[in-house]
Phi, psi and omega in degrees: 000141177289164182303122187287336177282348184294323174306324182286338179277334185279142171285164179302316181302320184291319175295322176290326180299323185290343184267023173213158188280151180276324173205196196300323184230008179237146174281166180276142178244160172231087183296331177301337179250010176079021175263109177281157158283158183232158176268137161240137188221150177293158184175041172302322180222021175168144178296130180235077181263130177250117185274339180261230180287127188259149171215168186254006184237016174069020185280316179275150186295155182229169180302147176298136182201143184301131172262106182271165173303150178289162184306319184298330171291296187301332177298332178287351175280342186047039185226088178304327180298315176292322173305318181294322187284328175294312180302321180295318178299315174300323176298311182301317175292319171302315180291329178295335177266007183074013181281125179270325188231121178262114195276085183172167010274164172272130188221022180300140175294137184280083182293323184223140176291358178269358181296121189301337186260010189297334181300330183270002184248156185281309201201167177265358180251122182296327183293311184293315177303312179301315182291318175297316186295321177303316186294316175309314181299309181309310180305305182299320183280359183300321184271003177106355178272183188242140168270167186213072177304144189213158358243123185270101023198172179053045181252099196235003183207150184276321181309116179060034190296339187264003184209014178271153179246118181277102181266105187223135182289158196296319180298313186292318178306308185295315191269334176254329188249000177236336185295322177292324175285333179291318175295319182295319179292312185283333174258336183260335176053060178287149188270343175224163172213145180252137177280162181268165177290327196280163167284152174235114183046052166092358184225131184302143193298319191287348178237010186282104177300325175299315176293299191291314180270302188290325188261304192284317187266313191278321183271317184269348175083014183289127173246010181271203185261129172267122186250134179291151164298167192281115187082011183269005174279128175260301175241099189305312186296320175297319182303312182298317173305316190264001167125005179269134188265308183232132177268115187234150009271301185215084183285346184076182191284342176300326168302316174300313177299319177309309184284324179299315180295321184290334175288313188292324182266007170084012178286323167229171176250160180292339173302311180302312177300316181296318176305309183290324181299312186296320183294316182297313177295326176298317183289314182294317181303306188291318183288323179296317177302312182294326178285333173298327186268345193280138168313137180256014181242150180241138169270081189303322184292316183303311187290320178299319174302315185291321182291329174293316182298315181300312179306311187296324181284352185248356178293133174253122175276106187265338181205141175204066180297121175077013176060035179301332170259154356295158179310141175273113191295351178274347187271148173276137184243137171261134173253125182225138177122134180313324189286340177293328185268321181235093185296149167260105194237347176207169179268171180265153177118200189296351184263000190292123189250138180275086187286138176293337177205140176233117180285145168247160183290322177300320185292311183284341173289321184293339180268352194274338186090358180286145178280135185230152174251002175128184187229140176229132181289328162094313192197155172277130191289343179266010169098357182287132185293140179208092182297333181288316175304314183299309181304315179299320186290320183294312182301326185289316185302319186300333183271350189259159168275329183221147178238131175252120183242108188264113178241165183175176171274137175279176187301332184284331183291336182228103188208145167306136174090356184212118174285151175291146176268348179196177180252022189269151161288154170303138178313316178297331173288322183289320175300326178288316174302319180283332170291317178295318175299321176292338179267331186200106178289341182282072201237119175252119178257126178257121191242131182245128174191164181263355179202188188286147175228158178284142190229044179294343178282350197293342178287349178265012177225147180278324177220147182228125182237118175269109179270357181062212165253103201269009181076185184296334181254017181301324183294313181297325174296325177297306179309313176307320173287317181298321181278351184087000171305323174237128177281112186307132173220016174290144174235134187304132183256011177209146174287144170257102183286166175294316186223151180299329185292339183289333187299136191296334177274356189316312191278353183231033179230133168074019178270168176287150181123161189271344176248151170238110185278117180269057189294332179292347172065228183284355185263088177239140179058220184307331178300326174276304183310315185287314187291326178274346185073032179273121174288152177235172178276318183221117183282161178302139178079004183283139175177143179264168181226171167274359176229182178233159179232147187237137175245139177200175174054054175284134169233136191221135174221170186294345183259354185162170180231155170217148180203173182246127179244134182235133167274106183267006171277189181250013178211152182297150180193169174249137167243150179253112179270124190247136177243119174248149180244137180224152179227087181299334181255031186302132171285317184264125188300148184200162171302161182304311182204161183213142178299129183228354182185156176198160176205139173263127197233128177260125184232127164295158176303126177085356181279150176234146180220148170274131177241123182251123183237113184287149165255118187265196185295345183270355190291321186238357184286159163219166186263117176265105191285322173304323182285324179078033180201171174286145178219166188230125168276123185287160172128208192260134178245137172264117175265118186253129183245125182195186185259359171190174182291350184250337178263076181268119184273320192219151179218149175211149176262136176226154186254130184233140185278144186284143174281355179077016186267145184289152173296116184289353187252013179292133175094355177260138170265107183236059184300325185284324179286326177292319186269343182080011175271086198250006182296331186228050180294125184290162182295323180291334175278319176298315174309323181297312179286325180292335187079012179198166173290159177271120185292144177289134182282136173217144177274106176273140175270090186213196178296334186260007168292126184280157176299336174290345183246002179299344173295346175278348181289193180240028182250122173302325182292321182295321178296318176298315183298315181302317184293316178299308181302313182295320183295316181293320185291315177299324183296319170296325170298309176305321182285356183081009183229070182302131179280106186294326177295317172302316182296317187290314182295323184296327185261001190267134183289157178301324187292337175294338175304316180285340177283341191232016184244021173063025178097358174290333175246129178258169179292335170304317174299319177299314180303322178293317178295320177299318178295323172307312181293331179280358177111353180269074197292310186290314175302318182295313182297314183300320182296315186302316181298313178300310176297330178297311180297323184292318182302321185285325181289313181293324180294319177305310184283333174289323177306317178298318181292322181293333183280352182278165165240145177309324179293344182274354184272000000 
């Protein structure tokens, strides 16, 4: 704990100053009081510390760091122990670079496969995501630094991400979008947590008392520091009052004056400031002491080996017709596809890691001793048709006995700041696949992507391997699986629909407007597809192996299950045993079944093991909104154990005692939610579960108008800026090279200009700009100029006061 007398030595200005960042990735320090600044760096799957010019989008170079597989890949391992091992390595590398807070893991629930940042998130299922996140957190914090799970909460799309309002009913919020964070907080015990940009039911997440005070702190017992997403602070004073500790990145001293003013006018109390200050100083003190003791060297080879192991354990074998895999070492192999030469191993944006080495498949293949007829690039990775490349690949395929074809999504398709427009592979890749298949049907596709893709083309390959985004050593992991050195045991952590339009949120995702309506409610991913009877390409939890497994002797109670699992094949392998809970006679509507437990089990050929999987307090609960607490519908539940949500091997019935709560939906007609047919929920039905009318959307000319909306203002200058900005953005998108800065700015509210410019812009200057956009052209510009001069003068005088000590006066 920090020195309890220290707060008494600080002036109100100094205390307020500590609650905002000094620059892009460092907190503010007061060296005259022995309070250091600390580094916060991106790091969901690798440390991204920028020692030079810093930015928050991964554009400028960073220090070398191991690039591990992304969360979407590692979640497919269904192995929290592996997650903890990766976290431990991340924590070691962060500490070696003097990073006190590692900004990760990302664990938002995957509401739609189109979210451009899905590669950074674990799963569509909150239980699996929470367990994996808690493991990462334990590993990262083992040496005393801090993990920072993100983004809290209901943050599911990149479009207008800094100003959208996630409109979601309380039951859905609790069960799908907060349970993952609940598990991460209560089982991982992070020292920090990052709030999301968006509003949740009308209030920005970073100042949302319901989220930060009632749920995070009071219910879950979180006592650490809450950090804003970069530029995600709306009303800093309200944030501090309601539980937000540190405003990042660098809002400048105008933000300090805002807090001081809020205390003096009674909007918040100095006790609020002191509470947040204690959280911050505890974080600074504990992590600084840990960094002093931490080794400053990194075993790069060991971490590369771990990255390869992690990637191999996460690879999912989706198809293996005729047992084409593992590869026959006597066969001559053609390697085709640009991704074999230049791997797609991570996503774009703030998580982009500067890996010290990156393996390519061609490199590791050449060292494998396998027979080859050569390599052909096959296609342009950004989708441009090239008949010559295709013809070369087809000619090569004709010479081989087996073809390895590397396909995937390019770097543009999966990026922070930009959602996907569809789930398709580029047409030139599919055209190549069809042509190669005609030339040689013994075709294995290795697919690289951070999220689900449509696979209507899969009948044209004999085997299909999903490599995910496997990090710097992913190529070696692919080779290990293809050759059988590693028996694939990855299982999908998200459903792969047949068509993008099948997704339950399709009609309410990525649309224009300030609100995002979560009309599908509880029915996300497999919860929807199974309840509504919609067929899918690849079900949640699905994956093949080179061996087979038998399940028997299931015993189930309300507190857990046990069963015997036997490897009935001729080689060692891992099985992922999944436990789902169902209530066929439910009075209170719910998905057909939900994941409530899992275990990854390693078995030698012919070996049997007894597997025990607990069922915890989340196994049978639902959120009863009128009662304001978790409740349990009593009666019989079916506990279903299987190898995927669709491959159920054993079932048992257990009886669970009721919590005695009344049905919260009595008197409401909710046919879509009862049936699970939620793609077209009418407004009246959504309003019924929401508990209020849906407010009309309006574009207001205020601090939260985005730069992409200023064309709606009354200013010719605003119109001109909008036209130029939109032209440049569209040009970059059309060229297949999206400008992340333009994308970020386009979706950025005006008030974020003051929050992200290191003190150059004050909120008063933003208010002058708002006046200009409202049509007060001359007055608005004059106010901007006046506030600019005023800000410079006030900043200079405050800098002097912040550097003082009380004893110096």
